C-alpha positions as CSV (number, residue, x, y, z in Angstrom):
1,M,-210.9,42.7,154.5
2,A,-212.7,45.8,153.0
3,A,-214.1,47.7,155.6
4,A,-218.4,48.1,156.2
5,L,-220.0,51.2,154.1
6,G,-220.5,52.8,157.1
7,D,-217.7,52.7,158.7
8,P,-216.4,56.3,160.6
9,V,-212.9,55.6,159.8
10,R,-213.0,55.8,156.2
11,H,-215.3,58.9,157.2
12,A,-211.9,60.3,159.3
13,L,-210.1,59.7,156.3
14,E,-212.5,61.4,153.7
15,S,-212.6,64.5,155.5
16,V,-209.3,65.0,156.2
17,L,-208.6,64.0,151.9
18,D,-211.3,66.7,151.4
19,D,-209.7,69.7,154.0
20,V,-206.3,69.0,151.6
21,R,-207.7,68.4,148.4
22,D,-207.3,72.4,147.4
23,R,-203.5,72.2,148.1
24,T,-202.6,72.4,144.4
25,D,-198.8,73.5,145.2
26,G,-195.8,71.5,144.2
27,A,-195.4,69.4,141.0
28,V,-195.6,66.1,140.1
29,A,-191.6,64.4,139.1
30,D,-190.5,64.8,135.8
31,Y,-187.1,63.8,135.7
32,I,-188.2,60.8,135.0
33,P,-190.4,61.7,131.7
34,E,-193.2,58.8,132.5
35,L,-193.8,60.3,136.0
36,A,-194.1,63.7,134.6
37,K,-197.8,62.4,132.4
38,V,-199.5,61.2,135.8
39,D,-202.4,63.2,136.7
40,P,-201.6,65.3,139.9
41,D,-204.9,65.6,140.9
42,R,-204.8,62.3,142.3
43,L,-205.6,61.9,145.7
44,G,-206.4,58.6,148.3
45,A,-205.4,57.0,151.6
46,A,-206.1,53.8,153.1
47,L,-205.6,52.9,156.3
48,A,-204.8,48.9,157.2
49,S,-205.3,48.0,160.8
50,T,-203.7,44.7,162.5
51,H,-207.0,43.1,162.7
52,G,-206.6,42.9,158.9
53,I,-209.5,45.7,158.3
54,V,-208.8,48.4,155.7
55,H,-210.4,51.5,155.2
56,E,-210.3,53.5,152.2
57,A,-211.3,57.0,150.5
58,G,-210.4,58.6,147.5
59,D,-208.9,57.5,144.6
60,V,-207.5,54.1,146.7
61,E,-207.8,52.2,143.3
62,A,-205.6,54.6,141.4
63,E,-202.1,52.7,140.7
64,F,-198.5,54.5,140.7
65,T,-195.2,53.3,140.5
66,I,-193.4,52.5,144.2
67,Q,-190.4,54.0,143.6
68,S,-188.3,54.6,146.7
69,V,-191.6,53.6,148.7
70,S,-189.5,50.5,148.3
71,K,-186.7,50.9,150.1
72,P,-187.5,50.4,153.6
73,F,-189.4,46.9,151.8
74,V,-186.3,45.6,150.3
75,F,-184.0,46.6,153.2
76,A,-186.6,44.0,155.7
77,L,-186.4,41.3,152.7
78,A,-182.1,41.6,153.1
79,V,-181.8,42.0,156.7
80,D,-184.4,39.1,157.6
81,A,-182.1,36.9,154.3
82,L,-178.4,37.9,155.7
83,G,-178.4,39.4,159.0
84,L,-178.4,42.7,160.6
85,A,-174.9,42.1,161.2
86,E,-173.8,41.3,157.3
87,V,-176.3,44.0,155.8
88,T,-174.6,46.5,158.2
89,K,-171.1,46.1,156.5
90,H,-172.5,47.3,153.7
91,V,-174.6,49.8,154.7
92,D,-174.8,52.8,157.8
93,L,-177.9,53.2,159.5
94,E,-177.6,56.7,160.4
95,P,-179.6,60.3,159.1
96,S,-177.3,61.3,156.5
97,G,-179.6,65.3,156.3
98,E,-179.0,65.4,152.4
99,P,-181.7,64.7,149.5
100,F,-182.7,61.2,148.2
101,N,-179.9,61.1,145.6
102,A,-177.1,62.7,147.1
103,I,-173.8,61.1,147.3
104,S,-173.4,61.1,151.0
105,L,-170.9,57.7,151.4
106,D,-169.3,57.6,154.8
107,E,-165.4,58.6,154.4
108,A,-163.7,55.9,156.4
109,S,-165.6,53.0,155.1
110,G,-167.9,53.9,151.9
111,R,-170.8,52.8,153.0
112,P,-173.8,54.7,152.5
113,R,-175.3,57.0,155.1
114,N,-178.3,54.4,155.1
115,P,-180.4,52.3,152.9
116,M,-183.9,54.6,152.6
117,I,-181.3,57.2,150.1
118,N,-180.7,55.9,146.6
119,A,-176.7,54.8,147.4
120,G,-178.0,52.6,150.2
121,A,-181.3,51.1,148.1
122,I,-179.0,50.3,145.2
123,V,-177.0,48.2,147.4
124,M,-179.7,47.0,149.3
125,T,-180.9,45.6,145.4
126,S,-177.7,44.3,145.1
127,L,-177.2,42.1,148.3
128,M,-181.1,40.2,147.1
129,A,-180.5,36.5,145.6
130,G,-179.5,35.8,142.0
131,D,-176.5,36.6,140.1
132,T,-178.4,38.5,137.5
133,A,-180.2,41.6,137.2
134,D,-183.8,40.0,136.4
135,A,-182.8,37.2,139.6
136,K,-182.5,39.6,142.2
137,F,-185.4,41.7,140.5
138,D,-187.5,38.4,141.0
139,A,-186.6,38.1,144.4
140,V,-187.5,41.8,145.0
141,R,-190.7,41.3,143.6
142,A,-191.5,38.2,145.6
143,G,-191.4,39.7,149.0
144,I,-193.2,43.1,148.1
145,E,-196.2,40.8,146.8
146,R,-195.4,38.5,149.7
147,F,-196.5,42.4,151.8
148,A,-198.7,43.7,149.5
149,G,-200.6,40.6,149.8
150,R,-200.9,40.1,146.0
151,D,-199.5,39.6,142.7
152,L,-197.9,43.3,141.5
153,R,-196.5,44.3,137.7
154,V,-194.1,46.4,136.6
155,D,-195.2,49.3,134.3
156,E,-192.2,49.1,131.8
157,D,-193.1,52.1,130.7
158,V,-191.9,53.9,133.5
159,Y,-188.7,51.1,134.0
160,S,-187.5,52.1,130.2
161,S,-188.0,55.6,131.5
162,E,-185.7,55.2,134.6
163,A,-183.4,52.9,133.2
164,S,-182.7,55.6,129.8
165,T,-182.4,58.5,132.2
166,G,-180.7,56.6,135.4
167,D,-177.1,57.9,135.0
168,R,-177.4,59.3,138.2
169,N,-177.6,56.2,139.9
170,R,-175.7,54.6,138.2
171,A,-172.5,56.7,138.9
172,L,-173.7,56.2,142.7
173,A,-173.4,52.2,142.0
174,Y,-169.8,52.7,141.1
175,L,-168.9,54.6,143.7
176,T,-170.4,52.0,146.4
177,R,-168.6,49.7,143.8
178,S,-165.7,50.9,144.1
179,A,-165.7,51.0,147.7
180,G,-166.5,47.5,147.6
181,T,-170.1,48.0,149.4
182,L,-171.7,47.3,146.6
183,G,-172.9,43.3,146.4
184,S,-172.7,42.7,142.7
185,A,-171.8,44.2,139.5
186,V,-173.4,48.1,138.8
187,D,-175.4,46.9,135.7
188,V,-177.1,44.1,137.5
189,A,-178.2,46.2,141.2
190,T,-179.0,48.9,139.0
191,L,-181.1,47.5,136.8
192,A,-183.0,45.1,139.2
193,Y,-183.3,48.8,141.7
194,F,-184.7,50.4,137.9
195,R,-187.3,47.6,137.8
196,Q,-187.9,47.8,141.2
197,C,-188.6,51.1,141.8
198,S,-191.5,50.5,138.3
199,I,-193.6,48.3,140.5
200,S,-196.9,49.2,140.1
201,V,-199.2,49.4,143.4
202,N,-202.1,51.7,145.2
203,A,-203.0,53.4,148.3
204,R,-204.4,50.3,149.6
205,D,-201.3,47.7,148.8
206,L,-199.0,50.6,150.4
207,A,-202.0,50.5,154.0
208,I,-201.4,46.6,154.1
209,M,-197.6,46.4,153.4
210,A,-197.1,49.1,156.2
211,A,-199.7,47.2,158.2
212,T,-197.4,44.4,158.1
213,F,-194.2,45.9,160.1
214,A,-196.9,47.2,162.4
215,T,-197.8,43.3,163.4
216,G,-194.0,43.0,163.7
217,G,-193.7,40.8,160.1
218,V,-197.3,39.3,159.4
219,N,-199.3,40.4,156.5
220,P,-202.4,41.6,158.2
221,V,-204.7,40.5,155.8
222,T,-203.2,36.5,154.5
223,R,-201.7,36.1,157.9
224,E,-198.8,35.1,156.3
225,R,-195.1,35.8,157.8
226,V,-193.5,38.1,155.6
227,I,-190.4,38.7,157.4
228,S,-189.1,38.3,161.4
229,E,-190.0,40.5,164.0
230,D,-186.6,41.8,164.5
231,A,-186.5,42.4,160.8
232,A,-189.8,44.7,161.1
233,R,-188.9,46.7,164.2
234,W,-185.2,47.2,162.6
235,T,-186.8,48.3,159.2
236,T,-189.5,50.9,161.5
237,A,-186.6,51.9,163.1
238,V,-184.9,53.0,160.1
239,M,-188.1,54.9,158.5
240,T,-188.0,56.7,162.0
241,S,-185.1,58.4,161.2
242,C,-184.0,58.3,157.5
243,G,-187.6,57.4,155.9
244,M,-188.5,61.4,154.6
245,Y,-184.9,62.2,153.7
246,D,-184.0,65.3,155.3
247,E,-187.2,66.1,156.3
248,S,-187.2,63.1,158.8
249,G,-186.5,65.4,161.6
250,D,-189.6,68.3,161.2
251,W,-191.9,64.9,160.0
252,M,-191.1,63.0,163.2
253,V,-191.9,66.0,165.4
254,R,-195.1,67.4,163.1
255,V,-196.3,63.6,162.4
256,G,-194.6,60.7,164.6
257,L,-195.3,58.1,162.5
258,P,-192.4,56.0,160.9
259,A,-193.1,56.7,156.9
260,K,-191.1,56.0,153.9
261,S,-192.1,58.4,150.6
262,G,-191.6,58.0,146.6
263,V,-191.4,60.6,144.0
264,G,-194.3,58.8,142.4
265,G,-196.6,60.1,144.5
266,G,-196.7,57.6,147.5
267,I,-195.8,57.2,151.1
268,A,-196.2,54.5,153.8
269,A,-196.5,54.7,157.5
270,V,-196.5,52.8,160.1
271,Q,-198.0,53.2,164.1
272,P,-196.5,50.1,165.3
273,G,-198.8,47.2,167.2
274,Q,-201.7,49.3,165.2
275,F,-201.9,50.2,161.9
276,G,-200.4,51.0,158.4
277,I,-201.2,53.8,156.1
278,G,-200.9,54.3,152.5
279,T,-201.8,57.6,150.7
280,F,-201.1,58.7,146.9
281,S,-201.6,62.0,145.4
282,P,-198.6,63.2,142.8
283,R,-197.4,66.6,143.4
284,L,-194.0,66.5,145.6
285,D,-192.3,69.5,147.4
286,A,-188.9,70.6,146.9
287,R,-187.6,67.1,148.9
288,G,-189.5,64.8,146.7
289,N,-192.4,63.7,149.3
290,S,-196.3,64.6,148.3
291,V,-197.4,67.6,149.0
292,R,-200.7,66.4,150.0
293,G,-199.7,62.8,151.3
294,V,-197.7,65.0,153.6
295,A,-200.6,67.3,154.4
296,T,-202.9,64.3,154.8
297,L,-200.8,62.7,157.3
298,E,-200.0,65.5,159.4
299,L,-203.6,66.5,159.7
300,L,-204.4,62.6,160.6
301,S,-202.2,62.7,163.5
302,Q,-203.3,66.2,164.7
303,R,-207.0,65.2,164.6
304,H,-206.4,61.8,166.0
305,G,-203.6,61.4,168.5
306,L,-201.6,59.4,166.2
307,H,-197.9,60.5,167.1
308,M,-196.6,57.4,168.1
309,L,-194.7,59.9,170.8
310,Q,-198.1,60.9,172.1
311,H,-199.1,60.5,175.8
312,H,-202.6,58.8,176.7
313,G,-202.2,59.2,180.3
314,A,-201.9,56.6,183.3
315,P,-202.9,53.5,181.5
316,L,-205.0,50.4,182.9
317,S,-204.1,48.8,186.1
318,P,-203.0,45.0,185.1
319,I,-204.3,44.2,188.7
320,A,-207.9,43.7,188.5
321,S,-208.9,42.1,191.7
322,L,-207.0,41.5,195.2
323,T,-208.6,39.1,197.7
324,R,-207.5,37.6,200.9
325,D,-208.4,34.0,201.4
326,D,-207.8,33.1,205.8
327,A,-209.9,30.1,205.0
328,D,-207.3,28.6,202.4
329,G,-204.1,28.5,204.2
330,G,-204.3,32.4,203.8
331,E,-203.7,32.8,200.6
332,T,-203.5,36.2,199.0
333,V,-205.1,36.0,194.7
334,A,-204.1,38.2,192.5
335,V,-205.7,38.5,189.2
336,L,-204.1,40.1,186.8
337,R,-205.8,41.0,183.3
338,G,-204.7,42.2,179.3
339,E,-201.5,42.4,177.9
340,I,-198.6,42.3,180.4
341,L,-195.2,44.6,179.5
342,F,-192.9,45.9,180.8
343,S,-194.3,48.3,183.1
344,E,-197.1,46.5,183.7
345,A,-195.1,43.5,184.8
346,E,-192.5,46.0,186.9
347,E,-196.3,47.9,188.5
348,V,-197.4,44.0,189.6
349,L,-193.9,43.0,191.0
350,T,-193.3,46.3,193.1
351,R,-196.9,46.8,193.8
352,L,-197.3,43.1,195.1
353,A,-193.5,42.5,196.8
354,P,-194.8,43.6,200.1
355,L,-197.1,40.5,200.1
356,V,-194.1,38.0,200.0
357,G,-193.4,36.9,203.3
358,D,-193.9,34.5,205.7
359,H,-197.1,34.7,207.0
360,G,-199.3,33.1,203.5
361,C,-199.2,32.8,199.9
362,L,-199.1,35.0,197.1
363,V,-201.0,33.8,194.0
364,L,-200.8,35.3,190.9
365,D,-203.5,34.3,188.8
366,F,-203.0,34.9,184.9
367,T,-206.4,33.9,183.5
368,A,-207.2,36.7,182.4
369,V,-203.9,38.0,180.8
370,T,-203.9,37.9,177.1
371,R,-200.2,38.5,176.4
372,V,-196.7,38.5,178.4
373,A,-193.5,39.9,177.4
374,A,-190.9,37.8,176.8
375,G,-188.3,39.1,179.2
376,S,-191.5,39.6,181.9
377,R,-192.3,35.7,181.4
378,K,-189.2,34.5,182.1
379,I,-189.3,36.8,185.9
380,F,-192.8,35.4,186.2
381,S,-192.4,31.7,185.3
382,A,-189.3,32.0,187.9
383,L,-191.0,33.3,191.1
384,P,-192.6,30.2,192.4
385,E,-188.3,29.0,192.8
386,T,-186.4,32.1,193.6
387,M,-188.5,33.3,196.1
388,G,-188.5,30.1,198.3
389,S,-191.1,28.0,200.6
390,L,-193.3,28.8,203.6
391,A,-193.4,26.6,206.9
392,D,-195.4,24.3,205.4
393,G,-193.6,23.7,202.4
394,R,-196.1,25.5,199.5
395,P,-194.1,28.0,197.5
396,R,-194.4,31.5,199.0
397,V,-194.9,33.1,195.7
398,E,-198.1,30.9,193.6
399,V,-198.3,30.9,189.8
400,R,-201.8,30.4,188.0
401,D,-201.4,30.3,184.4
402,P,-204.5,27.6,182.9
403,D,-203.9,28.9,179.2
404,G,-200.2,28.8,179.5
405,V,-199.4,32.7,178.4
406,L,-196.4,32.4,180.3
407,A,-194.7,29.8,177.7
408,A,-197.2,31.3,174.5
409,P,-194.5,33.4,172.2
410,V,-195.1,36.4,171.8
411,G,-195.7,38.1,168.0
């Protein structure tokens, strides 16, 4: 769903784009001939919230090839299908500190350092279902389309250009094949990978795709579960440490959002639990990252406090009220509210522990609670039994949960 015309978030995006628009440093990727033909002045950004609202500014409908931005999504699909244990037999999860096309294999295991560099991404594509390049690509495209929430086409001119100039990627595939980590024949893996990189997307697509990670694997626009919560979390973690190649450490300090760039000019960034952002600007820096895309996300993060490690001050207490009712057998009622994750559960249990004893029943009222983390659910549900009973047979702790939030799955 698109935001309204008077959308203040769109205005915030537009303001940032206006401030970075004059940046003309960098150059379009020319080692793939078709990418050298892209209009270098295109600039767009979109933000998709976990509520399914998309805010857009600039050239958000301009299409470009996804290139390496596809890597985390294919990794997520592979992990979801095969499990993390199987996938990590073929690829490591460590930052390489090297360029995206480096020969970066672990000396002992032969595994590529991570799935965000070309060697690791080719291995991930080789693990997709199917025995042929076409079958593996079909599995890739079907998954990426579910992330984007729409049908996507392949830019056949870019694909032909990549296939005719992709000898370094073929060499990486041969190295992983000789090490025993590639999951298919070299031609099968590389042809599927070249076509994967040639999928056409726009900034809006990238925002929705990134927001699917932010929601724990559910596309916030279509409401379809695309991958499991585990796969979304593991992929976001890898993006945090490896997504911006040998600039990943600097990126996390300055921007603080898990992200993935591509030489087509796109960047997809995630704020877990909140939103996804997609940017597009074709001029690249020496590391292969979009110059104005990086500047856009850095400025957005600084202006609006988007860094994932930003301290936001003391949170609202999960204890809304605490009342004593001597007329009702000495009950003390604690009305809880909002989301109760680990820190909120710790506060409730610590602050209210002195009220548990033989002097009356402590009632925990979950009526105004919207969500409880899985580990905390188990603790709260077990309290009536673990805390024992009063002399009159009543539990020392009673849990009132009329809406069943303690039994509801999280995610």
